[in-house]
C-alpha positions in Angstrom: 22.9 62.8 14.6 23.0 59.4 13.1 19.4 58.6 11.2 17.9 55.3 11.3 17.9 53.2 8.0 14.6 53.0 6.5 12.2 50.3 7.3 12.2 47.3 5.2 11.0 44.2 5.0 11.6 42.5 8.2 14.2 39.1 7.7 12.7 35.9 6.7 13.5 32.8 9.7 15.2 30.2 8.0 12.2 28.0 8.7 10.1 30.5 6.6 12.6 30.5 4.1 12.9 26.6 3.6 9.5 25.1 4.6 9.4 22.2 5.9 8.3 20.2 2.8 9.5 16.7 1.3 12.6 16.2 -1.3 11.0 17.1 -4.8 11.2 13.2 -5.9 8.9 12.6 -2.7 6.7 15.1 -2.6 6.0 14.4 -6.7 5.0 10.9 -5.9 1.2 10.9 -5.7 -0.5 9.3 -2.6 -2.1 5.6 -3.1 -5.6 6.2 -4.4 -6.2 2.4 -3.0 -6.0 3.7 0.3 -7.8 6.8 -0.8 -10.6 4.5 -1.4 -10.1 2.2 1.8 -10.2 5.1 3.9 -13.3 5.8 2.4 -14.8 2.8 3.8 -13.1 1.1 6.4 -14.7 0.7 9.7 -18.4 0.9 7.6 -19.8 -2.3 8.6 -21.9 -2.9 5.4 -18.6 -2.2 2.7 -17.6 -5.2 1.3 -13.9 -4.7 0.9 -11.9 -6.2 -1.9 -9.5 -3.1 -2.1 -6.3 -4.5 -0.6 -4.1 -7.5 -1.7 -4.9 -9.6 1.6 -6.5 -13.2 2.0 -9.5 -12.9 3.9 -8.1 -16.0 6.5 -6.1 -15.6 9.6 -2.7 -16.9 9.2 -2.4 -20.6 10.2 -2.4 -21.6 13.9 0.6 -23.5 13.3 2.6 -20.4 12.0 1.1 -18.0 15.2 2.2 -20.8 17.4 5.9 -20.4 16.2 5.8 -16.3 16.9 4.5 -17.3 20.3 6.8 -19.9 21.3 9.6 -17.6 20.6 8.3 -15.0 22.1 7.7 -17.0 25.3 11.3 -18.1 25.0 12.3 -14.2 25.3 13.7 -13.7 21.7 13.1 -10.3 21.5 16.4 -9.2 20.6 18.5 -7.7 18.0 19.4 -10.9 15.2 21.8 -10.6 12.3 21.4 -8.3 9.8 20.8 -10.4 6.8 18.0 -12.8 9.2 18.7 -15.9 11.6 20.9 -18.6 9.8 17.9 -21.2 10.4 15.7 -18.9 8.2 18.3 -18.4 6.0 19.2 -22.0 5.3 15.4 -22.6 5.5 14.7 -19.9 2.7 17.5 -21.5 0.7 16.1 -25.1 0.8 12.9 -23.9 -0.2 14.1 -22.1 -3.3 16.5 -25.1 -4.2 13.3 -27.0 -4.4 11.1 -24.9 -6.5 14.2 -23.8 -9.2 17.7 -24.7 -8.7 20.1 -24.8 -5.1 21.1 -21.7 -3.6 22.9 -21.1 -0.9 22.0 -19.5 2.4 25.1 -17.3 1.5 22.7 -15.5 -1.4 19.7 -15.2 0.6 18.4 -12.3 3.1 15.8 -12.5 5.4 13.8 -8.8 5.0 11.3 -6.9 6.8 8.6 -7.6 4.3 8.5 -7.9 0.7 7.8 -4.3 0.4 11.1 -3.6 2.4 13.1 -6.5 -0.1 12.2 -4.4 -3.1 13.4 -0.9 -1.8 16.3 -2.4 -0.6 17.2 -3.8 -4.0 16.7 -0.9 -5.8 18.5 1.2 -3.0 21.7 -0.8 -3.8 21.1 -1.0 -7.6 19.9 2.8 -8.9 21.6 5.7 -8.8 19.6 9.4 -9.4 18.9 9.8 -12.8 19.1 6.1 -13.5 17.0 4.8 -16.3 14.6 1.9 -15.0 12.1 0.2 -17.0 9.2 -1.8 -15.4 6.3 -3.8 -17.2 3.2 -2.1 -16.2 0.7 -1.7 -14.7 2.3 -2.0 -11.7 1.5 -2.5 -8.1 2.1 1.5 -7.4 4.8 0.9 -4.5 7.1 -1.1 -6.7 6.9 1.4 -9.2 7.5 4.4 -7.1 10.4 3.2 -5.7 12.4 4.1 -8.5 11.5 7.6 -8.4 11.6 8.4 -4.8 15.5 7.5 -5.4 15.1 10.3 -8.4 15.7 7.7 -11.2 13.4 7.8 -14.6 11.1 5.0 -14.5 9.5 4.0 -17.9 6.6 2.1 -18.6 6.2 -0.9 -20.9 2.5 -2.0 -20.9 1.0 -5.6 -21.2 -2.2 -5.1 -23.7 -5.5 -6.3 -22.8 -7.5 -8.6 -25.5 -10.5 -10.9 -25.3 -8.3 -13.7 -24.1 -6.7 -11.5 -20.9 -3.3 -9.6 -20.6 -0.1 -10.2 -22.9 3.3 -8.8 -23.2 4.5 -7.4 -26.5 8.1 -9.2 -26.3 9.6 -7.1 -28.7 8.6 -3.8 -27.4 10.0 -4.4 -24.4 13.8 -5.3 -25.7 13.5 -2.4 -27.7 12.8 -0.5 -24.6 15.5 -2.2 -23.0 18.5 -0.1 -24.4 22.1 0.1 -23.5 22.5 2.0 -20.6 19.2 1.3 -19.0 19.9 0.5 -15.5 17.2 -2.3 -14.4 14.1 -4.1 -15.4 11.3 -4.1 -12.6 9.3 -7.3 -13.4 6.2 -8.6 -11.0 5.1 -12.0 -12.7 2.5 -13.1 -11.8 1.4 -9.8 -12.0 -0.4 -7.3 -9.7 -3.1 -6.1 -10.9 -3.3 -8.0 -13.6 -2.5 -12.0 -13.0 -0.3 -11.9 -16.4 2.3 -14.3 -16.2 5.4 -14.4 -18.4 6.2 -17.5 -20.6 9.3 -19.3 -20.7 10.8 -18.1 -23.7 10.0 -14.9 -23.3 11.7 -14.7 -20.2 14.1 -16.4 -21.7 14.4 -13.4 -24.0 14.6 -10.8 -21.5 17.1 -12.3 -19.5 19.4 -13.3 -22.5 18.9 -9.5 -24.0 19.1 -8.0 -20.1 22.6 -9.9 -19.8 24.1 -8.8 -23.0 23.1 -5.6 -22.1 24.3 -5.6 -18.4 20.9 -4.7 -17.2 19.8 -5.6 -13.8 16.7 -7.5 -13.5 14.8 -7.4 -10.2 11.9 -9.7 -10.3 8.9 -9.7 -7.6 8.3 -12.9 -7.5 5.8 -12.8 -4.3 2.7 -14.4 -6.3 5.3 -17.1 -8.3 3.1 -19.8 -6.1 -0.5 -18.2 -6.6 0.1 -19.6 -10.3 -3.2 -22.0 -11.5 -1.7 -24.4 -14.1 -0.6 -27.8 -13.2 2.8 -26.9 -12.3 2.2 -25.1 -8.7 4.9 -22.4 -9.4 5.4 -19.9 -12.1 8.0 -19.7 -14.4 11.0 -18.1 -12.2 14.7 -16.4 -13.3 15.9 -18.5 -10.4 15.3 -21.4 -12.4 18.1 -21.2 -15.3 20.0 -17.7 -14.2 23.7 -18.3 -13.3 25.0 -17.6 -9.4 26.8 -14.2 -11.2 23.7 -13.0 -13.4 22.8 -9.4 -12.6 19.1 -11.0 -11.3 17.8 -10.3 -7.9 14.4 -12.0 -6.7 12.6 -10.4 -4.0 9.5 -13.1 -2.4 7.3 -12.6 0.9 5.6 -14.6 3.0 2.5 -12.4 2.9 0.7 -13.8 0.6 0.6 -17.6 0.0 1.3 -18.5 4.0 -1.7 -15.7 4.8 1.1 -13.8 6.7 0.3 -9.9 5.7 0.5 -8.3 9.0 3.9 -10.3 9.7 5.7 -8.1 8.0 8.6 -11.2 6.6 9.9 -11.4 2.9 13.4 -12.7 1.3 15.8 -11.8 -1.5 17.9 -13.4 -3.4 20.7 -12.0 -5.0 24.3 -12.6 -6.3 27.1 -13.2 -3.5 28.7 -10.0 -4.5 25.6 -7.4 -3.4 24.9 -9.7 -0.1 27.5 -7.3 2.0 25.5 -4.0 0.6 22.3 -5.8 0.7 23.5 -6.2 5.1 24.7 -2.4 5.3 21.4 -1.1 4.1 18.9 -3.4 6.0 21.2 -2.3 9.2 20.4 1.6 8.2 16.7 0.9 7.1 15.3 -2.0 9.7 18.5 -3.3 11.5 17.0 -7.1 11.4 13.4 -8.5 11.3 11.9 -9.7 14.5 13.3 -12.7 15.6 9.7 -14.5 16.8 8.7 -13.3 13.2 11.3 -14.9 11.3 10.3 -18.4 14.1 7.5 -18.1 12.7 8.9 -18.0 9.0 10.5 -21.1 9.3 7.8 -22.7 10.3 6.0 -21.7 7.2 8.6 -22.6 4.9 9.0 -26.0 6.1 5.5 -27.0 7.4 3.7 -24.8 5.1 3.8 -26.8 1.5 -0.2 -28.3 3.0 -1.1 -24.3 3.4 0.0 -23.3 0.0 -1.6 -26.1 -1.8 -4.8 -25.2 0.2 -4.5 -21.5 -0.5 -3.7 -22.2 -4.2 -6.9 -24.5 -4.6 -9.0 -22.2 -2.8 -8.3 -19.2 -4.9 -8.0 -20.9 -8.2 -11.7 -21.9 -7.3 -12.5 -18.0 -6.6 -11.0 -17.0 -9.6 -13.2 -19.2 -11.5 -16.3 -18.3 -9.8 -15.5 -14.3 -9.7 -14.7 -14.6 -13.6 -17.9 -16.0 -14.3 -19.7 -14.1 -12.6 -18.0 -10.6 -13.8 -18.7 -11.9 -17.4 -22.1 -12.5 -16.9 -22.7 -8.4 -16.2 -23.2 -6.1 -18.7 -21.0 -4.0 -20.2 -18.2 -5.6 -17.7 -14.9 -7.4 -20.0 -13.2 -9.6 -17.2 -10.4 -12.2 -18.6 -9.0 -15.5 -16.7 -5.8 -14.2 -14.7 -3.2 -16.8 -14.5 -2.1 -16.2 -11.5 -1.8 -13.8 -8.4 -5.1 -12.6 -6.4 -6.7 -10.0 -8.9 -9.1 -9.7 -11.7 -8.1 -6.4 -13.3 -11.3 -5.8 -15.6 -12.9 -3.4 -17.8 -16.3 -1.5 -17.0 -17.7 -0.1 -20.4 -18.1 4.0 -19.7 -15.8 3.8 -16.9 -13.1 6.8 -17.7 -12.2 7.7 -14.1 -11.5 4.6 -11.8 -11.5 6.4 -8.8 -14.3 8.3 -9.0 -16.3 5.4 -10.0 -14.6 3.1 -6.7 -15.4 6.4 -4.5 -19.6 6.1 -5.7 -19.2 2.2 -5.5 -18.3 2.5 -1.9 -20.9 5.3 -1.5 -23.7 4.1 -3.4 -23.2 0.1 -3.3 -21.0 -0.5 -0.2 -18.5 -2.2 -2.2 -14.8 -1.4 -1.9 -12.4 -2.2 -5.3 -9.6 -0.8 -6.1 -9.4 2.0 -9.1 -7.5 0.9 -11.9 -5.6 4.2 -12.5 -3.9 3.5 -8.9 -1.4 1.5 -11.2 -0.7 3.4 -13.9 -2.0 5.5 -16.5 -2.5 1.8 -18.4 -5.0 1.2 -15.9 -7.6 3.6 -16.5 -10.7 2.6 -17.4 -10.5 -1.0 -15.2 -11.2 -1.6 -11.8 -9.4 -4.5 -9.3 -10.8 -6.8 -7.4 -9.0 -9.3 -5.1 -11.0 -12.5 -5.1 -9.0 -14.3 -2.0 -12.4 -14.5 -0.5 -15.1 -16.8 0.3 -18.0 -17.8 -2.2 -20.7 -15.7 0.1 -18.7 -12.8 -0.1 -17.6 -12.8 -4.0 -21.4 -13.8 -4.8 -22.7 -10.8 -2.8 -20.0 -8.3 -4.0 -21.2 -9.1 -7.7 -24.4 -8.9 -6.9 -24.0 -5.1 -5.4 -21.9 -4.6 -8.7 -24.9 -5.6 -10.9 -27.3 -3.6 -8.8 -25.2 -0.4 -8.7 -24.6 -0.6 -12.7 -28.2 -1.6 -13.3 -28.9 1.9 -11.4 -25.9 3.8 -13.1 -27.6 2.7 -16.9 -30.9 3.9 -15.8 -29.8 7.4 -15.0 -28.0 7.6 -18.0 -30.9 6.7 -19.9 
């Protein structure tokens, strides 16, 4: 009589052998600690929030009206992958006014500046590639190459009495042969640092010799506070065929964060692949959002000028007030809409910002969210009214006073 085999462990199901987790490259990227702070304070009526990079005013009426008119016309269907011709033409004309003429064939409209950055890195970077980033840097941008299994080397800005600065020689030394791309955000989030023309030219010439792509995140170029009204751009001098891609967004200068609309300027040879990637990511941006973008970029110069003047005033007021607080070291940013400042004794900026929300009703972003070179600093978005800024500084001052008293 046949005998039964000895009992053994029950076979595992495929689901148990392969648990439902993301790729290691994705799972290894930490969640946004800015969101962690915001989630702790969102919905609380007495919390003053300065954690996100977002103006405190609604999108201007003429932009909203253009979107509403498009919806009223029934423009709710798919559009071309690269954007409607009217928007691509408008962006090309706008870039030409600010920098040098650009044909619309080199322009793609995207479903946000964030999407523009993701598309560009997807088009250029393979797993294992080496990418260099100037940091501290918005965590989304620094994380994109890592999602694609590329290796990211950070070149840190320096903080001193006169603010944030770049050691150009150190950056050039990091841009070694075989580097695939340089990620450079100027004016920079979170520091407000802005690259000057001489450094820009040196970086461009070096990358051109080495065959390194430059991915320029230009979202804050109009929020630049010298008399030029526009930050230095590689688009001012780079040839059309250069390994340069500029990404931009309608979110900041036109106060359109919720519209999720951006654009790419790239060499013509790259555009077919950009179009394919848009198809595979979002297919296209909504038509009514693109119509709003046309209105913003063709009629919105007064809005941009007013936004820049308002933010410059807010910057000057906030920095002056912060410099008056004991233990705070703050420098005037050249551009963008943020102050990244040091507070004496803060070695864990995430824990500090959590206590700040809980005890002071003040929401700021931890410097560590922007990388290890941001630790010990705190970011404040100053795109806000005088009243909100003044109350925020008062709350910070009271919190720091009580912190010193507890330590005494």
